[in-house]
C-alpha positions as CSV (number, residue, x, y, z in Angstrom):
1,M,5.2,41.3,37.9
2,H,6.5,43.6,35.1
3,D,10.0,45.1,35.3
4,C,10.2,48.6,36.6
5,I,9.8,51.2,33.9
6,P,11.7,54.5,34.0
7,P,9.5,57.6,34.3
8,Y,10.3,58.8,30.8
9,T,8.8,55.7,29.2
10,M,5.4,56.3,30.7
11,Q,4.3,59.0,28.2
12,K,3.4,59.2,24.6
13,I,5.8,61.5,23.0
14,E,5.2,63.1,19.6
15,M,7.4,66.2,20.1
16,E,8.7,68.3,23.0
17,R,5.6,70.4,23.8
18,P,4.9,72.6,26.9
19,E,1.4,71.3,27.2
20,V,2.6,67.8,28.0
21,K,4.8,68.9,30.9
22,L,2.1,68.7,33.7
23,F,1.0,65.2,32.5
24,S,4.7,64.2,32.3
25,M,5.3,65.3,35.9
26,A,2.3,63.3,37.1
27,C,3.6,60.2,35.3
28,C,7.0,60.7,36.8
29,V,5.6,60.7,40.3
30,L,3.5,57.6,39.6
31,A,6.4,55.8,38.0
32,M,8.7,56.6,40.9
33,L,6.2,55.2,43.4
34,H,6.0,52.1,41.2
35,I,9.8,51.8,41.1
36,M,9.9,52.0,44.9
37,S,7.4,49.2,45.2
38,C,9.4,46.8,43.1
39,A,13.0,47.5,44.1
40,A,13.9,43.9,44.0
41,V,13.1,43.6,40.2
42,P,16.0,44.3,37.7
43,R,15.8,47.9,36.3
44,V,15.1,48.6,32.7
45,F,18.1,50.3,31.0
46,A,16.4,51.3,27.7
47,Q,16.3,55.0,26.9
48,P,13.7,55.3,24.2
49,N,13.3,59.1,24.4
50,A,17.1,59.5,24.1
51,I,16.8,59.0,20.3
52,V,18.6,61.7,18.3
53,P,17.2,62.9,16.0
54,S,13.9,62.7,17.9
55,P,11.2,60.5,16.4
56,R,7.9,61.8,15.1
57,L,5.9,59.4,17.3
58,L,7.0,57.3,20.3
59,T,4.4,55.3,22.3
60,P,5.4,53.4,25.4
61,G,4.2,49.8,25.5
62,V,3.7,47.2,28.3
63,G,6.5,45.1,29.7
64,S,10.0,44.8,28.3
65,F,12.3,42.8,26.0
66,H,15.2,40.9,27.5
67,I,18.3,40.5,25.3
68,K,19.5,36.9,25.7
69,R,22.9,35.6,24.7
70,N,21.3,33.1,22.3
71,A,19.2,35.7,20.6
72,R,19.3,36.3,16.9
73,I,19.3,39.3,14.5
74,L,17.0,38.0,11.8
75,A,17.1,39.5,8.3
76,T,13.9,38.5,6.5
77,S,15.6,39.0,3.1
78,Q,19.1,38.5,1.7
79,E,19.2,42.2,0.9
80,L,19.3,43.0,4.7
81,A,22.0,40.4,5.5
82,P,24.8,43.0,5.6
83,L,22.8,45.2,8.0
84,A,22.1,42.3,10.3
85,A,25.8,41.5,10.5
86,I,26.6,45.2,11.2
87,L,24.0,45.4,13.9
88,S,25.4,42.3,15.5
89,D,28.8,43.8,15.7
90,E,27.5,47.1,17.0
91,T,25.4,45.5,19.7
92,T,28.4,43.5,20.9
93,A,30.5,46.7,21.1
94,I,27.8,48.4,23.2
95,T,26.5,45.5,25.4
96,S,29.2,42.9,25.1
97,I,26.5,40.4,24.0
98,R,27.1,38.7,20.7
99,L,23.8,38.2,18.8
100,K,23.8,35.8,15.8
101,P,22.9,37.4,12.4
102,I,20.9,35.1,10.1
103,V,18.7,35.3,7.0
104,S,15.3,33.7,7.7
105,S,11.6,34.2,7.6
106,N,11.1,32.0,10.7
107,V,10.7,34.3,13.6
108,V,11.0,32.9,17.2
109,K,10.7,34.5,20.6
110,G,13.7,36.7,21.4
111,D,14.6,37.7,17.8
112,I,15.4,41.1,16.6
113,V,13.7,41.1,13.2
114,L,14.7,43.3,10.3
115,Q,12.3,43.7,7.3
116,I,11.5,45.9,4.4
117,S,7.8,46.8,4.2
118,G,6.1,47.8,1.0
119,S,3.5,49.8,3.0
120,L,6.1,52.3,4.2
121,H,7.7,55.2,2.3
122,S,11.3,55.1,1.2
123,E,12.8,56.6,4.4
124,Q,9.9,55.8,6.7
125,Y,10.6,53.3,9.5
126,E,8.9,51.6,12.5
127,I,10.3,50.0,15.7
128,N,8.1,47.8,17.8
129,V,9.6,46.5,21.0
130,T,7.5,43.9,22.8
131,P,8.3,41.3,25.4
132,N,8.6,38.6,22.7
133,A,10.6,40.4,20.0
134,I,11.9,43.6,18.4
135,Q,10.4,44.2,15.0
136,V,12.3,46.7,12.8
137,S,10.6,47.7,9.6
138,G,11.5,50.2,6.9
139,G,10.4,51.2,3.4
140,S,13.8,50.5,2.1
141,Y,17.3,49.3,3.1
142,L,18.1,52.8,4.0
143,A,15.0,53.2,6.2
144,V,15.8,49.9,8.0
145,G,19.3,51.2,8.5
146,S,17.9,54.4,10.1
147,A,15.8,52.3,12.4
148,T,18.7,50.2,13.6
149,A,20.7,53.4,14.3
150,A,17.8,54.6,16.5
151,L,17.8,51.1,18.1
152,L,21.5,51.4,18.9
153,Q,20.7,54.6,20.9
154,M,18.1,52.7,22.8
155,L,20.4,49.8,23.8
156,P,21.3,49.6,27.4
157,G,25.0,50.2,27.9
158,S,24.8,47.9,30.9
159,G,22.0,45.4,31.6
160,T,20.0,43.5,29.1
161,T,16.5,44.9,29.1
162,I,14.7,47.3,26.8
163,A,11.3,48.8,27.7
164,A,8.5,48.0,25.3
165,V,7.9,50.9,22.9
166,H,6.5,51.7,19.5
167,V,8.3,54.2,17.2
168,E,7.1,55.7,13.9
169,D,9.4,58.0,12.1
170,E,10.4,59.7,8.8
171,P,12.7,62.6,8.0
172,Q,11.7,66.1,6.9
173,Y,14.7,66.6,4.5
174,S,16.2,64.1,2.2
175,F,19.7,65.7,1.9
176,R,21.4,65.3,5.3
177,G,25.1,65.8,4.8
178,A,28.6,66.2,6.3
179,L,31.8,67.1,4.5
180,L,35.4,66.0,5.1
181,D,38.3,67.9,3.5
182,L,40.7,65.1,2.5
183,A,42.5,67.3,0.0
184,R,44.2,69.6,2.6
185,K,44.8,67.2,5.4
186,Y,45.5,63.5,5.1
187,H,42.9,61.2,6.8
188,T,43.5,57.5,7.2
189,A,40.8,55.2,5.7
190,A,40.1,54.1,9.3
191,S,39.4,57.6,10.4
192,I,36.9,58.0,7.5
193,E,35.2,54.8,8.8
194,Q,34.8,56.5,12.2
195,I,33.1,59.5,10.6
196,V,30.8,57.1,8.7
197,E,29.8,55.4,12.0
198,L,29.2,58.9,13.4
199,C,26.9,59.7,10.4
200,R,25.1,56.4,10.7
201,F,24.4,57.0,14.4
202,Y,22.7,60.3,13.7
203,R,21.2,59.3,10.4
204,I,23.3,61.7,8.2
205,R,22.7,60.3,4.7
206,Y,25.6,61.7,2.7
207,L,29.3,62.1,3.5
208,H,30.9,64.5,1.0
209,L,34.6,63.8,0.4
210,H,36.6,66.7,-0.9
211,I,39.4,64.6,-2.4
212,T,41.3,66.9,-4.8
213,D,42.6,70.5,-4.4
214,D,45.7,72.6,-4.8
215,Q,47.4,70.7,-2.0
216,L,46.5,67.1,-2.4
217,F,45.2,64.9,-5.2
218,M,44.0,61.9,-3.3
219,F,42.1,60.0,-6.0
220,P,44.1,57.0,-7.5
221,S,43.8,57.4,-11.3
222,S,44.8,54.3,-13.2
223,R,44.8,56.4,-16.4
224,H,47.2,58.9,-14.9
225,P,49.1,57.2,-12.1
226,E,51.4,60.2,-11.8
227,L,48.7,62.3,-10.2
228,G,49.4,62.9,-6.6
229,R,53.1,62.4,-6.7
230,S,53.8,66.0,-5.6
231,N,51.1,65.9,-2.8
232,R,51.9,68.1,0.2
233,E,49.7,68.6,3.3
234,F,48.2,71.9,4.1
235,A,49.9,72.2,7.4
236,R,49.2,75.8,8.2
237,F,47.5,75.4,11.6
238,E,48.9,72.2,13.1
239,P,51.9,70.0,12.9
240,G,52.1,67.8,9.8
241,S,51.5,64.2,10.4
242,N,54.5,63.2,8.3
243,T,52.4,60.5,6.7
244,P,52.8,59.2,3.1
245,M,51.0,61.6,0.9
246,Q,50.3,59.2,-2.0
247,P,46.7,59.0,-3.0
248,Y,44.3,56.5,-1.5
249,T,44.4,53.1,-3.2
250,S,41.5,52.0,-5.4
251,Q,40.9,49.2,-2.9
252,E,40.7,51.6,0.0
253,L,38.1,53.8,-1.7
254,R,36.0,50.9,-3.0
255,S,36.0,49.3,0.4
256,L,35.0,52.6,2.0
257,D,32.2,52.9,-0.6
258,R,30.8,49.5,0.3
259,Y,31.4,50.0,4.1
260,S,29.4,53.3,4.0
261,A,26.5,52.1,1.7
262,E,26.0,49.1,3.9
263,R,25.4,51.5,6.9
264,G,23.0,53.7,5.0
265,V,25.6,56.4,4.3
266,Y,26.5,57.4,0.7
267,L,29.9,58.8,0.0
268,V,29.8,61.8,-2.4
269,P,33.2,62.3,-4.1
270,E,34.3,65.7,-5.2
271,I,36.8,66.3,-7.9
272,D,37.1,70.1,-7.8
273,L,37.2,71.4,-11.4
274,P,38.3,73.5,-13.2
275,G,39.8,75.6,-10.4
276,H,41.4,74.3,-7.1
277,S,43.4,71.9,-9.4
278,G,46.9,72.8,-8.4
279,R,48.1,69.2,-7.9
280,L,46.4,68.0,-11.1
281,I,48.3,70.6,-13.0
282,A,51.7,70.2,-11.2
283,D,51.8,66.5,-11.8
284,A,50.6,66.4,-15.4
285,P,51.2,70.0,-16.8
286,S,51.3,69.0,-20.5
287,I,47.8,67.6,-20.3
288,F,46.0,69.9,-17.9
289,G,48.1,73.1,-17.5
290,V,47.6,76.6,-18.7
291,P,50.7,78.9,-18.9
292,G,50.7,81.4,-16.0
293,N,47.8,79.7,-14.2
294,D,48.8,77.2,-11.4
295,S,45.2,76.4,-10.2
296,T,42.8,76.1,-13.2
297,V,43.0,73.4,-15.9
298,N,42.9,74.3,-19.5
299,I,39.2,74.1,-20.2
300,A,39.8,75.4,-23.8
301,S,41.7,72.2,-24.7
302,E,39.8,69.4,-26.3
303,E,42.4,66.9,-25.0
304,T,42.1,68.3,-21.4
305,V,38.3,68.1,-21.4
306,S,38.5,64.5,-22.8
307,E,40.9,63.4,-20.1
308,L,38.8,65.0,-17.4
309,K,35.7,63.1,-18.7
310,A,37.8,59.9,-18.4
311,L,38.8,60.9,-14.9
312,L,35.2,61.4,-13.8
313,N,34.3,58.0,-15.1
314,E,37.1,56.5,-13.1
315,V,35.6,58.3,-10.0
316,M,32.2,56.9,-10.7
317,D,33.5,53.4,-11.2
318,T,35.2,53.6,-7.8
319,F,32.3,55.2,-5.9
320,A,29.7,53.0,-7.4
321,S,27.1,53.3,-4.7
322,S,27.0,57.1,-4.7
323,P,24.0,58.7,-6.5
324,F,26.0,62.0,-6.8
325,V,29.3,63.4,-8.0
326,H,30.4,66.8,-6.9
327,L,32.2,68.9,-9.5
328,G,33.3,71.7,-7.3
329,A,33.5,74.6,-9.9
330,D,34.1,77.2,-7.2
331,E,36.6,80.1,-6.9
332,V,37.8,79.7,-10.5
333,G,40.6,81.9,-11.8
334,L,40.5,82.1,-15.6
335,S,43.7,84.1,-16.2
336,G,45.9,82.8,-19.1
337,I,43.2,80.8,-20.9
338,D,42.4,83.6,-23.2
339,Q,45.9,83.6,-24.5
340,T,45.8,80.0,-25.7
341,A,45.3,79.0,-29.3
342,Q,42.6,76.6,-28.3
343,Y,40.5,79.4,-26.8
344,Q,41.0,81.7,-29.7
345,A,39.9,79.0,-32.1
346,L,36.7,78.5,-30.1
347,V,35.9,82.2,-30.2
348,K,36.6,82.3,-34.0
349,S,34.2,79.3,-34.5
350,G,31.5,81.0,-32.4
351,E,31.3,78.3,-29.8
352,V,32.1,80.7,-27.0
353,S,32.2,84.5,-26.8
354,S,34.1,85.0,-23.5
355,V,36.3,83.1,-21.1
356,H,33.4,83.0,-18.6
357,E,31.1,81.5,-21.2
358,L,33.9,78.9,-21.8
359,Y,33.7,78.1,-18.0
360,E,29.9,77.7,-18.2
361,R,30.3,75.4,-21.2
362,F,32.8,73.3,-19.3
363,V,30.5,72.8,-16.3
364,V,27.8,71.6,-18.7
365,Q,30.3,69.1,-20.4
366,M,31.2,67.7,-17.0
367,H,27.5,67.6,-15.9
368,D,26.7,65.6,-19.1
369,T,29.4,63.1,-18.4
370,I,27.9,62.4,-14.9
371,A,24.3,62.3,-16.2
372,A,25.3,59.7,-18.8
373,R,26.1,57.3,-15.9
374,G,22.7,57.8,-14.3
375,K,24.1,60.0,-11.5
376,R,23.4,63.7,-10.5
377,A,26.0,66.4,-10.5
378,I,26.4,68.8,-7.6
379,V,28.2,72.1,-7.9
380,W,29.1,75.0,-5.5
381,E,27.0,78.0,-6.1
382,E,29.5,79.9,-8.3
383,A,28.6,77.5,-11.2
384,A,24.9,78.3,-11.0
385,N,24.6,80.1,-14.4
386,T,20.9,80.2,-15.0
387,A,20.6,81.7,-18.5
388,G,22.4,81.7,-21.9
389,R,23.3,78.9,-24.2
390,Y,25.3,77.1,-21.5
391,A,22.9,77.4,-18.6
392,L,23.3,75.0,-15.8
393,P,21.0,72.0,-16.4
394,K,18.0,72.0,-14.0
395,D,18.8,68.5,-12.7
396,T,22.0,69.8,-11.1
397,I,22.1,70.3,-7.3
398,V,23.5,73.6,-6.2
399,M,25.3,73.9,-2.8
400,E,25.0,77.4,-1.4
401,W,27.9,78.4,0.9
402,N,28.4,82.2,0.7
403,H,25.6,83.9,-1.3
404,S,27.3,84.5,-4.6
405,H,23.9,83.5,-5.9
406,D,20.5,84.2,-4.3
407,P,19.2,80.8,-3.0
408,A,15.6,81.9,-3.2
409,N,16.0,82.8,-6.8
410,L,17.7,79.5,-7.7
411,A,14.8,77.6,-6.0
412,A,12.2,79.7,-7.8
413,L,13.9,78.9,-11.1
414,G,13.5,75.2,-10.3
415,Y,17.1,74.3,-9.1
416,D,17.4,71.9,-6.1
417,I,19.5,73.6,-3.5
418,V,21.4,72.4,-0.4
419,N,22.2,74.8,2.5
420,A,26.0,74.6,3.2
421,S,26.2,78.2,4.5
422,W,29.4,79.3,6.2
423,T,27.2,80.6,9.0
424,P,26.6,78.4,10.9
425,L,27.6,75.2,9.0
426,Y,31.4,75.7,8.5
427,I,34.0,74.2,10.8
428,V,37.4,75.6,10.0
429,R,39.6,74.6,12.9
430,N,38.5,76.9,15.8
431,N,36.5,79.1,13.5
432,K,33.1,77.5,14.2
433,K,29.8,78.1,15.7
434,T,28.8,76.4,19.0
435,P,26.2,73.6,19.0
436,E,23.9,76.0,20.9
437,Y,24.3,78.7,18.2
438,I,23.5,76.1,15.6
439,S,20.4,75.0,17.5
440,R,18.9,78.5,17.0
441,W,19.3,78.1,13.2
442,S,16.8,76.7,10.7
443,V,17.4,74.7,7.6
444,N,16.0,77.4,5.4
445,Q,18.3,80.1,6.8
446,F,21.4,81.0,4.8
447,G,24.2,82.9,6.5
448,Q,27.4,84.4,5.1
449,E,30.9,84.3,6.5
450,G,31.4,86.8,9.4
451,S,27.7,87.7,9.5
452,T,25.1,86.8,12.0
453,D,22.2,87.8,9.7
454,Y,20.4,85.2,7.6
455,Q,18.6,85.2,4.3
456,T,15.5,83.1,4.8
457,V,14.2,81.0,1.9
458,K,10.7,79.8,1.9
459,P,10.6,76.0,2.5
460,G,9.6,74.0,-0.5
461,P,10.4,70.9,-2.6
462,H,13.6,72.5,-4.0
463,L,15.3,73.0,-0.6
464,L,16.7,69.5,-0.3
465,G,18.4,69.9,3.1
466,A,21.7,71.0,4.5
467,Q,25.3,70.0,5.1
468,L,27.8,70.5,7.9
469,C,31.3,71.2,6.4
470,S,34.6,70.6,8.1
471,W,37.5,72.2,6.2
472,E,41.3,72.1,6.5
473,D,41.2,69.9,9.7
474,S,43.3,66.9,10.5
475,E,41.7,63.7,11.5
476,C,42.4,64.1,15.2
477,I,40.2,67.3,15.2
478,E,37.2,65.8,13.3
479,I,35.5,63.7,15.9
480,P,35.7,66.3,18.7
481,S,34.5,69.1,16.4
482,L,31.7,67.1,14.6
483,R,30.2,64.9,17.4
484,S,28.7,67.8,19.3
485,R,27.5,69.7,16.3
486,L,26.4,66.9,13.9
487,P,23.5,65.7,16.1
488,V,22.1,69.3,16.3
489,V,22.2,69.6,12.5
490,A,20.7,66.1,12.2
491,E,17.8,67.1,14.6
492,K,17.1,70.2,12.4
493,L,17.1,68.2,9.2
494,W,15.1,65.3,10.5
495,R,12.3,67.2,12.4
496,G,12.4,70.6,10.6
497,Q,10.3,73.1,12.5
498,H,9.4,70.5,15.2
499,A,13.1,70.1,16.2
500,S,13.7,69.7,19.9
501,S,15.3,72.5,21.9
502,F,19.0,72.5,22.6
503,A,18.4,71.6,26.3
504,V,16.4,68.5,25.3
505,I,19.0,67.5,22.7
506,T,21.8,67.9,25.3
507,R,20.0,65.7,27.7
508,R,19.5,63.0,25.1
509,L,23.1,63.1,24.0
510,A,24.3,62.7,27.6
511,Q,22.3,59.4,27.7
512,T,23.5,58.1,24.4
513,D,27.2,59.1,24.5
514,H,28.2,55.8,26.0
515,N,26.9,54.0,23.1
516,L,28.5,56.3,20.5
517,N,31.9,56.0,22.4
518,A,31.7,52.3,22.3
519,L,31.3,52.4,18.5
520,I,33.9,54.9,17.4
521,L,36.4,55.5,20.2
522,P,38.8,53.1,21.9
523,I,39.8,55.7,24.5
524,T,37.9,58.6,26.1
525,I,40.0,61.8,26.6
526,T,39.2,63.9,29.6
527,A,40.6,67.4,30.0
528,E,40.3,69.2,33.4
529,G,41.0,72.9,33.4
530,S,39.6,76.2,32.3
531,F,38.3,76.8,28.8
532,K,37.3,80.0,27.0
533,D,35.4,80.8,23.9
534,D,35.2,77.1,22.7
535,E,35.9,73.6,23.6
536,N,39.4,73.8,22.5
537,S,40.9,76.9,23.9
538,F,42.3,76.6,27.5
539,T,43.4,79.4,29.8
540,T,44.9,77.3,32.6
541,P,47.1,74.1,32.5
542,L,45.0,71.0,31.7
543,T,45.1,67.6,33.3
544,I,44.6,65.0,30.6
545,T,43.3,61.5,31.5
546,L,43.0,58.6,29.0
547,K,40.5,55.8,29.8
548,P,39.8,52.8,27.6
549,I,36.2,52.4,26.7
550,H,36.2,48.6,27.2
551,S,38.2,46.3,29.3
552,A,41.5,46.1,27.4
553,A,43.2,42.9,28.6
554,G,46.6,42.6,27.1
555,L,46.4,46.1,25.6
556,H,48.0,49.3,26.7
557,A,47.3,53.0,25.8
558,R,49.9,55.1,23.9
559,Y,49.6,58.7,22.7
560,T,51.3,61.6,21.0
561,L,50.9,65.4,21.2
562,D,52.3,66.3,17.8
563,N,49.6,65.0,15.5
564,S,51.7,62.2,14.1
565,L,50.3,58.7,13.3
566,P,51.4,55.8,15.4
567,S,55.2,55.3,15.6
568,A,58.0,54.3,17.9
569,A,58.0,57.9,19.1
570,W,54.6,57.6,20.7
571,L,54.5,57.7,24.5
572,D,53.2,55.0,26.9
573,Y,50.4,56.3,29.0
574,K,51.2,56.0,32.7
575,G,48.6,58.1,34.2
576,P,47.1,61.7,34.0
577,F,49.5,64.3,32.7
578,R,49.8,68.1,32.7
579,L,49.4,70.1,29.5
580,E,50.4,73.8,29.2
581,T,51.0,74.2,25.5
582,T,49.0,73.7,22.3
583,A,48.7,70.0,21.5
584,H,47.2,67.8,18.8
585,L,46.6,64.6,20.8
586,R,46.1,61.2,19.3
587,A,45.7,58.1,21.4
588,G,45.1,54.4,20.8
589,L,45.4,50.9,22.2
590,F,48.3,48.6,21.3
591,D,49.2,45.0,21.9
592,S,52.4,43.6,23.4
593,A,54.0,43.6,19.9
594,G,53.3,47.3,19.5
595,K,50.5,46.7,16.9
596,Q,47.6,49.2,17.0
597,V,44.2,47.7,17.8
598,G,41.0,49.4,16.6
599,Y,40.6,53.1,15.8
600,L,42.4,56.1,17.2
601,S,40.9,58.7,19.6
602,G,41.9,62.4,19.1
603,A,41.6,65.8,20.6
604,W,42.9,69.3,20.0
605,Y,43.8,71.8,22.7
606,L,44.8,75.4,22.0
607,A,46.8,77.1,24.7
608,R,45.5,80.6,25.5
609,I,47.6,80.8,28.7
610,P,49.2,84.3,28.7
611,T,52.8,84.1,27.6
612,K,55.7,85.9,29.3
613,P,55.6,89.3,27.7
614,N,58.6,90.5,25.7
615,L,59.7,94.1,25.1
616,A,57.4,94.4,22.1
617,T,54.3,92.9,23.6
618,G,51.3,95.4,23.5
619,K,53.5,98.2,22.3
620,P,52.4,100.7,19.6
621,V,53.0,99.6,16.0
622,T,52.8,101.3,12.7
623,V,53.0,99.8,9.2
624,G,53.7,101.0,5.7
625,P,53.8,101.9,2.9
626,G,50.3,100.2,2.7
627,P,47.7,101.3,5.2
628,D,46.9,99.3,8.3
629,R,43.9,97.1,8.5
630,T,41.0,97.6,10.9
631,D,39.9,93.9,11.1
632,S,41.2,90.9,12.9
633,W,44.4,91.0,10.8
634,A,45.4,94.5,12.0
635,S,49.1,95.3,12.9
636,K,48.3,95.1,16.7
637,F,47.9,91.4,16.4
638,A,51.7,91.1,15.6
639,V,52.4,92.1,19.2
640,D,49.4,90.6,21.1
641,G,51.5,87.9,22.9
642,I,49.8,85.0,21.1
643,L,52.6,82.9,19.5
644,D,51.0,79.7,18.4
645,N,47.9,80.8,16.6
646,P,48.6,81.7,13.0
647,D,45.0,83.1,12.7
648,S,46.2,85.9,15.0
649,H,48.5,87.9,12.8
650,W,49.1,91.1,10.9
651,A,48.4,90.8,7.1
652,S,49.6,93.6,4.8
653,T,46.9,95.3,2.6
654,D,49.4,95.7,-0.2
655,A,52.0,93.6,-1.8
656,A,55.6,93.3,-0.5
657,P,57.8,95.0,0.3
658,Q,56.0,96.3,3.5
659,W,57.3,97.2,6.9
660,L,56.1,97.1,10.5
661,T,57.7,99.2,13.3
662,V,57.2,98.8,17.0
663,D,57.9,101.6,19.5
664,L,59.2,99.9,22.7
665,G,58.2,103.0,24.7
666,R,61.7,103.8,25.9
667,T,65.2,103.1,24.9
668,E,66.1,99.5,25.9
669,T,69.1,97.2,25.7
670,I,68.4,94.4,23.2
671,N,70.3,91.6,21.5
672,H,67.7,89.2,20.1
673,I,64.8,89.3,17.7
674,R,62.5,86.4,16.8
675,L,59.9,86.8,14.0
676,I,57.1,84.3,13.7
677,T,55.4,84.6,10.4
678,Y,52.5,82.7,8.9
679,W,53.4,79.1,8.3
680,D,52.3,76.1,6.3
681,N,55.4,74.1,6.1
682,S,56.1,75.2,2.5
683,R,56.1,79.0,2.1
684,Y,59.1,81.1,3.2
685,Y,59.6,84.8,4.0
686,Q,62.5,87.1,3.3
687,W,63.0,90.0,5.6
688,N,65.4,92.1,7.6
689,A,65.4,93.9,11.0
690,E,66.5,97.4,11.6
691,I,66.8,99.3,15.0
692,S,66.9,102.9,16.0
693,T,67.0,105.2,19.0
694,D,65.1,108.1,17.4
695,G,63.0,106.6,14.7
696,K,65.0,108.4,12.0
697,S,68.5,106.9,11.8
698,W,68.4,103.1,11.3
699,R,71.0,100.4,11.3
700,K,70.5,96.8,10.3
701,A,70.5,94.1,13.1
702,L,69.4,91.0,11.3
703,D,69.3,90.1,7.6
704,F,67.1,87.2,6.2
705,A,66.9,88.7,2.7
706,A,68.2,85.6,1.1
707,N,66.2,83.1,3.2
708,T,64.6,80.1,1.5
709,K,63.9,78.1,4.7
710,P,60.2,77.3,5.1
711,A,58.4,79.2,7.9
712,T,57.5,77.2,11.0
713,S,55.7,77.8,14.2
714,I,59.1,78.5,15.8
715,G,59.8,81.4,13.5
716,Y,63.0,82.9,12.4
717,E,65.4,84.3,15.0
718,G,68.9,85.8,15.4
719,S,71.1,87.4,18.0
720,F,73.4,90.4,17.7
721,A,75.7,92.5,19.9
722,E,73.9,94.3,22.8
723,T,72.7,97.7,21.6
724,R,70.4,100.4,22.8
725,A,67.2,100.9,20.8
726,R,63.7,102.3,21.1
727,Y,62.4,101.4,17.7
728,V,62.5,98.1,15.9
729,R,61.5,97.9,12.2
730,I,60.8,94.6,10.3
731,N,61.1,95.0,6.6
732,M,59.1,92.2,4.9
733,L,60.6,91.7,1.5
734,K,58.9,88.6,0.1
735,N,56.4,85.8,0.7
736,S,57.0,82.9,-1.6
737,A,53.3,81.8,-1.5
738,N,51.6,85.1,-2.6
739,P,52.3,88.8,-2.8
740,Y,51.3,89.7,0.8
741,V,53.2,89.5,4.0
742,H,52.2,88.3,7.4
743,I,53.6,88.5,11.0
744,V,52.1,86.3,13.7
745,E,54.3,87.7,16.5
746,L,57.4,89.9,16.9
747,I,59.6,89.1,19.9
748,V,62.3,91.6,21.0
749,E,64.5,90.6,23.9
750,R,67.7,90.9,25.8
751,V,69.0,87.4,26.3
752,R,72.0,86.2,28.3
753,E,74.0,84.7,25.5
754,T,75.1,87.0,22.7
755,T,76.3,86.0,19.2
756,K,79.6,87.7,18.6
């Protein structure tokens, strides 16, 4: 008697189609009757139609395969040995059964066999599950890796039986990417490994690492070891992790490169040039700097260009497996370069006729450095100069993110393009589209920031694929934000116009979540409460529960709510706890000696519980001398009662000094003012507060005109003798970071204690 087969294995599935529903229902009824007739037989736990992205062809077989404890994972060539070892570890994590990885051509009953087949295309694979063995074949190492990722999703989380099935599959798009911003927020090497595992699970081929910017220079240059010494996190939206800000070590990055490539994921390093180079300039100004320009390197200097070529070669040595290097080349400010003697000499010699042409020349120089090593250059769309003597070489890949160039025109001119459009592919903290929204998008649709309209590009060989981009987020945010969106993007990239519906993807993810958790998370985090707008924003207090994925004998859970990495300040988990304020939670397992074991789990919760109103909350405001804004940074957001969201703020339209006045509605007795400005742990604001009963005669209540203390989420505050006032005016005098001024919240109160 055969084992009972779940109803979803009784049909041949090529894609989710309405016309197969009636047949499916009939199969379900027959299968359920069969199950009832063989209740004493062990149930099959395999979930073949839970594969995400969905396969092109899935045909149920007869019988089932039993995973035995003495079974082997057999690599038929030495090339596949790393993959066999990886699959063994992953199988153990999911099923608790340790399978022995070996290299051999001698297949015996019970083996899981990995082989490269010359009859299959580069990314084409097949899985054949029979009662005797599991045969995994692919046209390349990468294809076999994709097949084993699909097999991981089919593995039973409990039980040891997989239903017989035959799968044939191949992706629609070759460029399936995700981006991590390591140059704004520090990520541990272990957290990058977690994202690599997530990419492998959903067959995302490229993980783009943005490793240099104005805030952090995270690449370890042996030629210039001083680079990165002034690193400082971009801590605008969440607490800083207080971690060392030195660059990654060469060993860390080389290990990550090998770790990823063995799992069929290629790391794509980005050294953002010539703009977004603030740390590069700050740490070696004599080599890279331009007077009066803190963000763009001196592209007119022959010495600077030579040193940048050497830097790119160091990058390519470190990321040896990657076929690509990303040059950035976006948002470049060219001020000051035209005043240099080097630029003027180039103009005189006829090599360039303008500063912009010099920029185009520089991009070509960097492209040629990369091409000389047999790799392809990638640039953001701003660098896509298509004509002139320094036109972008046609073998460069252009990433479109906000339509400064027409993607259809670039493709028509023969440039390969990748869709990295802000809408819907950007994740910037809680500025992100829902998975359901993304499911209504197609790979050939390009959307701008703040718009729900798409420019549609005709599919063709020059549209290579797309990339989901996570910007400015700390590592505790990455997994929660990516794991629900990345599989939807992967489905679109793998199946194209035949992608499954959101409802179907959601059902499949519910079945495979256990297996993914087992691979990347030591602890599941459950939050019970009311959420609004997205998965992060809560409107009633939450109850947080931490639960280890596996039995953790001798280990105990610890956590923090302040985004810090493990330290003695972390709290022991003693049971569910209540959360009422914004928190950046990290949790992990620790042994009796306090040593962390495995990865960390993370979550991000934004409190949207109404705060106790103060006298200024919701009251009329005016600003000047510049006009008020009409968008989401209008003056009304300075008194909206939201204290802990720097995205909710007033931003001046003109440079400081600017003022904001609130009318309390009637004359009140006050003695305390707190001003929460925009914060990023580095900038500071100078300001003062004046009060009035009639809006004409003013007297100063607080004076922060000489302040140099960095702004924080707490804000600046001060008390004064009780006084009567109807109007409060905040004079914003200076922002140390840029010419404009910002107020997140103005709080006007009468408190019990008064400063004399």
